[in-house]
C-alpha positions in Angstrom: -37.1 -0.1 -18.8 -38.9 2.0 -16.2 -37.4 5.2 -14.9 -37.5 3.9 -11.4 -35.2 1.0 -12.3 -31.7 1.3 -11.0 -28.3 0.2 -12.2 -27.1 -3.4 -12.2 -25.7 -4.9 -9.0 -23.0 -2.5 -7.8 -20.8 -5.4 -6.8 -20.4 -6.3 -10.5 -20.8 -2.8 -12.1 -19.4 0.0 -9.9 -19.3 2.5 -12.8 -20.8 2.5 -16.3 -18.3 4.0 -18.8 -19.5 5.9 -21.8 -20.4 3.7 -24.8 -18.5 6.3 -26.9 -15.3 6.1 -24.9 -12.3 5.5 -27.0 -9.6 3.3 -25.4 -6.3 5.2 -25.0 -3.1 4.6 -23.1 -1.3 7.3 -21.2 2.4 7.8 -21.9 5.0 8.0 -19.1 6.6 11.0 -20.8 5.3 13.8 -22.9 6.9 12.5 -26.1 4.7 10.2 -28.2 1.7 10.8 -25.9 -1.7 10.0 -27.4 -3.6 12.9 -28.8 -7.0 13.8 -27.3 -9.7 15.8 -29.1 -12.3 18.2 -27.6 -15.8 16.8 -27.6 -14.5 13.3 -27.0 -14.5 10.7 -24.1 -11.8 8.2 -23.5 -11.2 5.2 -21.3 -7.7 4.7 -19.9 -6.1 3.3 -16.7 -4.0 4.6 -13.9 -1.5 2.4 -12.0 -0.4 3.2 -8.4 2.1 6.0 -8.4 1.7 6.6 -12.1 2.1 10.0 -13.9 0.7 9.8 -17.4 0.7 12.2 -20.3 -1.8 12.9 -23.1 -1.6 15.5 -25.8 -3.9 18.3 -27.0 -3.6 20.5 -30.1 -5.4 23.8 -29.3 -5.9 27.1 -31.2 -5.7 30.5 -29.5 -9.4 30.9 -29.0 -10.6 27.7 -27.2 -11.3 27.4 -23.5 -10.9 23.6 -22.9 -11.8 21.5 -19.9 -10.3 18.1 -19.2 -11.7 15.8 -16.5 -10.5 12.4 -15.3 -12.7 10.1 -13.3 -10.9 7.3 -11.5 -12.8 4.1 -10.5 -11.1 2.0 -7.8 -12.5 -1.4 -7.1 -15.2 -1.7 -4.4 -12.9 -3.7 -2.2 -9.9 -1.3 -2.7 -8.2 0.0 0.4 -7.7 3.8 0.2 -6.4 6.4 2.7 -7.3 10.0 3.4 -4.8 11.5 0.9 -5.2 9.0 -1.9 -6.6 10.4 -5.1 -5.7 11.9 -8.4 -4.5 15.2 -9.9 -5.1 16.5 -13.4 -2.9 19.3 -14.8 -2.9 21.1 -18.2 0.6 22.2 -19.2 2.0 24.1 -22.2 4.9 23.0 -24.4 7.4 24.5 -21.9 6.1 22.6 -18.9 4.3 25.6 -17.4 1.1 24.8 -15.5 -2.0 26.4 -17.1 -4.2 25.0 -14.4 -4.7 21.9 -12.2 -7.2 20.3 -9.9 -7.2 17.4 -7.5 -9.5 15.1 -5.6 -9.0 13.0 -2.5 -11.0 10.4 -0.7 -10.7 12.4 2.5 -12.1 11.5 5.9 -14.4 8.8 4.6 -11.4 6.8 3.3 -13.9 4.9 1.2 -13.4 3.8 -2.4 -15.7 5.5 -4.9 -15.5 7.1 -8.3 -13.4 10.3 -7.9 -13.1 13.1 -10.4 -10.6 15.9 -10.9 -10.4 18.5 -13.7 -8.2 21.2 -15.2 -8.9 24.1 -17.7 -7.0 25.9 -20.3 -8.9 29.2 -20.1 -8.8 32.0 -22.7 -10.2 35.3 -21.6 -9.2 38.8 -20.4 -8.3 37.6 -16.9 -6.2 34.7 -18.2 -2.6 35.5 -19.1 -1.1 32.1 -19.3 -1.4 29.4 -22.0 -3.1 31.6 -24.6 -1.0 30.7 -27.7 -2.0 28.1 -30.2 0.0 24.9 -30.1 0.6 21.6 -28.3 -0.6 21.2 -24.7 -0.3 18.2 -22.4 -2.8 16.7 -20.0 -1.0 15.1 -17.0 -2.9 12.7 -14.8 -1.2 11.6 -11.5 -2.3 9.1 -8.9 -1.4 9.6 -5.2 -1.3 6.6 -2.9 -0.5 5.9 0.7 2.0 3.1 1.3 -0.6 1.1 3.0 -3.2 1.4 0.3 -4.0 -1.4 -2.1 -2.1 -1.5 -5.4 -4.5 -2.5 -8.1 -4.8 -0.3 -11.3 -7.8 2.0 -11.5 -9.9 2.4 -14.7 -10.2 6.0 -15.7 -12.5 8.0 -17.9 -11.2 11.2 -19.6 -13.6 13.8 -20.9 -12.5 16.8 -23.0 -14.9 19.7 -23.6 -14.3 22.9 -25.6 -16.3 26.1 -24.6 -16.8 28.6 -27.4 -15.5 32.2 -27.0 -18.0 34.9 -26.1 -18.9 38.4 -27.3 -16.7 41.2 -25.8 -19.7 42.8 -24.1 -19.9 39.9 -21.6 -19.0 41.1 -18.0 -15.5 40.2 -16.9 -15.9 41.1 -13.2 -17.0 38.6 -10.5 -20.6 38.8 -9.5 -21.7 41.1 -6.7 -24.0 40.3 -3.9 -26.4 37.4 -4.3 -28.9 35.7 -2.0 -26.8 33.3 -0.1 -29.4 32.3 2.4 -30.2 28.6 2.7 -33.4 28.0 0.6 -36.4 26.2 2.1 -36.2 22.6 0.8 -39.2 21.2 -1.0 -41.6 19.2 1.1 -44.0 16.3 0.4 -43.6 12.5 0.0 -40.6 11.4 -2.1 -41.1 10.0 -5.6 -38.9 7.1 -6.4 -36.0 7.7 -8.8 -33.1 5.2 -8.9 -29.7 6.7 -9.3 -27.2 5.6 -11.9 -23.6 4.4 -11.5 -21.8 7.4 -12.9 -21.9 10.4 -15.2 -23.0 8.4 -18.2 -26.2 6.8 -16.7 -27.0 9.4 -14.1 -30.7 9.7 -13.4 -32.4 13.0 -14.3 -34.1 15.0 -11.6 -35.9 18.3 -11.4 -37.2 20.4 -8.4 -38.9 18.0 -6.0 -38.4 15.3 -3.4 -36.9 12.1 -4.7 -36.5 8.7 -3.0 -34.0 5.9 -3.5 -32.2 3.1 -1.6 -28.5 3.0 -1.2 -26.2 0.1 -0.1 -23.0 0.5 1.9 -20.2 1.0 -0.6 -22.5 2.1 -3.3 -22.3 5.5 -5.2 -25.4 6.8 -6.9 -25.4 9.5 -9.6 -28.1 12.0 -10.6 -28.2 15.0 -12.9 -30.2 18.2 -12.8 -30.6 20.7 -15.7 -29.8 24.3 -14.4 -30.2 27.2 -16.8 -28.6 30.6 -16.9 -29.9 32.7 -13.9 -31.0 29.7 -11.9 -29.8 28.5 -8.5 -29.5 24.8 -7.6 -29.7 23.6 -4.0 -29.7 20.0 -2.7 -30.2 18.3 0.6 -29.9 14.6 1.4 -31.5 12.5 4.2 -30.4 9.1 5.2 -33.0 6.9 6.9 -32.7 5.1 10.2 -31.2 1.5 10.4 -33.3 -1.5 11.3 -30.4 -3.3 13.0 -27.3 -2.4 15.0 -27.0 0.8 16.9 -24.9 2.8 19.2 -21.8 2.8 17.0 -20.7 5.9 15.1 -19.4 6.0 11.5 -17.8 9.3 10.6 -18.2 10.6 7.0 -20.8 7.9 6.4 -22.7 9.7 3.6 -20.7 11.8 1.1 -22.6 14.0 -1.4 -20.8 15.9 -4.2 -22.0 18.3 -6.9 -20.2 18.7 -10.2 -20.9 21.1 -13.1 -21.4 20.2 -16.8 -17.7 19.6 -17.4 -17.5 17.3 -14.3 -15.6 19.9 -12.2 -16.4 19.4 -8.5 -18.2 22.4 -7.0 -19.1 21.4 -3.4 -19.2 18.4 -1.1 -21.3 17.7 2.0 -20.9 14.8 4.5 -22.6 13.5 7.6 -21.8 10.9 10.3 -24.2 8.1 11.0 -25.2 6.3 14.3 -28.2 4.4 13.0 -30.6 7.3 13.5 -31.8 9.4 10.5 -29.3 12.1 9.4 -29.4 15.0 7.0 -26.8 17.0 5.1 -26.9 19.8 2.5 -24.7 21.5 0.0 -23.7 25.1 0.7 -25.8 27.8 -1.0 -24.7 28.5 -4.6 -25.1 31.6 -6.7 -27.3 31.8 -9.8 -25.6 30.4 -12.9 -23.7 33.2 -14.7 -20.8 33.5 -17.1 -19.0 36.0 -15.0 -19.0 33.6 -12.0 -15.7 32.2 -13.5 -13.9 35.3 -12.4 -14.6 34.7 -8.7 -11.8 33.4 -6.5 -14.3 31.2 -4.6 -14.5 27.7 -6.0 -18.2 27.2 -5.3 -19.0 30.4 -7.2 -16.6 29.9 -10.1 -18.0 26.4 -10.6 -21.5 27.7 -11.5 -20.2 29.5 -14.6 -22.4 27.9 -17.3 -25.8 26.3 -17.8 -26.3 22.6 -18.5 -26.5 19.3 -16.6 -25.2 19.5 -13.0 -24.2 16.1 -11.6 -24.9 14.9 -8.1 -23.2 11.8 -6.6 -24.1 10.2 -3.2 -21.9 7.6 -1.6 -22.5 5.5 1.5 -19.4 4.4 3.4 -19.0 0.6 3.5 -18.2 0.8 7.2 -22.0 1.3 7.7 -22.4 -2.4 6.8 -20.2 -3.5 9.6 -22.2 -1.5 12.2 -25.7 -1.7 10.8 -25.9 -4.5 8.3 -25.3 -4.6 4.6 -28.9 -4.0 3.6 -29.9 -0.8 1.7 -30.9 2.4 3.6 -33.6 4.8 2.5 -32.2 7.9 0.8 -34.2 11.1 0.2 -33.0 14.0 -2.0 -34.6 17.4 -1.8 -33.7 19.3 -5.0 -34.5 23.0 -5.6 -33.8 24.9 -8.9 -34.9 28.4 -8.1 -35.3 31.4 -10.4 -36.5 32.0 -14.0 -34.2 31.1 -16.8 -32.4 33.9 -18.5 -30.6 34.4 -21.8 -27.1 33.1 -21.8 -23.9 34.9 -23.1 -23.4 35.5 -26.8 -21.1 32.6 -27.8 -19.1 33.4 -30.9 -19.9 31.4 -33.9 -23.1 29.8 -32.4 -26.7 30.9 -32.5 -27.1 29.7 -28.9 -24.9 28.0 -26.3 -23.7 24.6 -27.7 -23.2 21.2 -26.2 -22.8 21.0 -22.5 -23.6 24.7 -22.0 -27.3 24.9 -22.5 -30.6 23.6 -21.2 -32.9 22.5 -24.0 -36.6 21.6 -24.0 -35.4 18.0 -24.5 -33.3 18.3 -21.3 -36.4 19.5 -19.4 -38.4 16.7 -20.7 -35.7 14.2 -19.6 -35.8 15.6 -16.1 -39.6 15.5 -16.0 -39.6 11.8 -17.0 -36.5 10.8 -15.0 -34.4 9.5 -17.9 -30.9 8.3 -17.7 -28.3 10.0 -19.9 -25.0 9.5 -21.8 -23.2 12.2 -19.8 -21.7 14.1 -22.7 -23.3 16.8 -24.8 -26.6 18.6 -24.8 -29.5 16.5 -23.7 -27.1 14.1 -22.0 -28.8 11.2 -23.9 -32.4 12.3 -23.5 -34.7 9.5 -24.3 -32.6 6.8 -22.7 -34.3 5.0 -19.9 -37.7 6.5 -20.6 -40.4 5.5 -18.2 -42.7 2.9 -19.8 -45.3 3.8 -17.2 -46.0 6.9 -19.3 -46.7 4.6 -22.3 -49.1 2.6 -20.1 -50.9 5.7 -19.0 -51.6 6.6 -22.7 -52.8 3.0 -23.3 -55.1 3.0 -20.3 -56.6 6.4 -21.2 -57.2 5.3 -24.8 -58.8 1.9 -24.0 -56.8 0.1 -26.6 -57.0 -3.7 -27.2 -54.2 -6.1 -26.2 -52.7 -6.3 -29.7 -52.5 -2.5 -30.0 -51.0 -2.3 -26.5 -48.2 -4.6 -27.6 -47.5 -2.6 -30.7 -47.4 0.6 -28.8 -45.0 -0.8 -26.2 -42.7 -2.3 -28.9 -42.9 1.0 -30.8 -41.9 2.9 -27.6 -38.9 0.6 -27.0 -37.8 1.0 -30.6 -38.0 4.8 -30.3 -36.0 4.7 -27.1 -33.3 2.5 -28.7 -33.0 4.9 -31.7 -32.6 7.9 -29.3 -30.0 6.0 -27.4 -28.1 5.3 -30.6 -28.4 8.9 -31.7 -27.1 10.2 -28.4 -24.1 8.0 -28.5 
């Protein structure tokens, strides 16, 4: 129950799907495809070489994001170009937008996400009309890759429209210098298995242990006007040595709609190594108009997701035991007011940072991965309860009642968040 506790054995649970995920089958053609709804999460599957269709009914005002997360088996064989592509198409087959993801130089199986958007704004001239749209999810596979079906998680998010006074030009100059990473001894925070149980972090130095083949997920609340920066350090190995594993550690950052923003990798030869994400601009609505992916990705406030993967080849060279992992997280700048979203008193859902979110990051809670708060209250650290007990000098019976009460409250918050 403590915040430092990690996910179950990665060999048996490589990815925890959302408890709210609705099972859905993709169709091989657009006709009779299952309808998806904004604000919902779905569980599907993707066979090798498959091209599957899902349907959306959209009005003329919604900006809608669709992401697909594919989860190959831990023992799957994947090649450089293997991966998936997500497209949003109108009723005439015109592409509104598409995104893809590949395993790349690591050639290592891990959860992989791609996303697409149907955008409505002054700079978007396609796919503005109300009507039927189609989500197309395709899997690309090398002939030599393994053939098993991948489980997939689909997430559909609608962003409200904004007041006409919001800037529609890309941001100007911003401080792109690499920030000084925070120092000090790391505090233990165990990562989750995916977006749904990602461990909450805030500015600081965080320690974990990562096994070859494992992917760990974390989440950081980043408000309007703030900049996030992350560096990772992989500790030295206690056995083996001399061999060289390329793309041994792969770190990725995704925004609140699970759109990948940036990746960073490092090779490993048994000695300690570091890597860091490129500098990113402060979160601002107008970032979406930038032609640079890393800038456009920071276009709204909310939970930003960090995944860290250790190539299984490390086990063959340096043993299959876990290695020390240190994350240095910076969230710089004071929070600012966000854009005036139409029809809402404040940014809704994924596009805000609440006091509850900040508390979740302070305590290192896990989350549901969908909606404001991301499941705040889940995975709360019982050590906080024990601190209160110790300070109050309560008796054994009162201690038990307090702990049971805390667990009950956590369970109710989990149920409320799902």
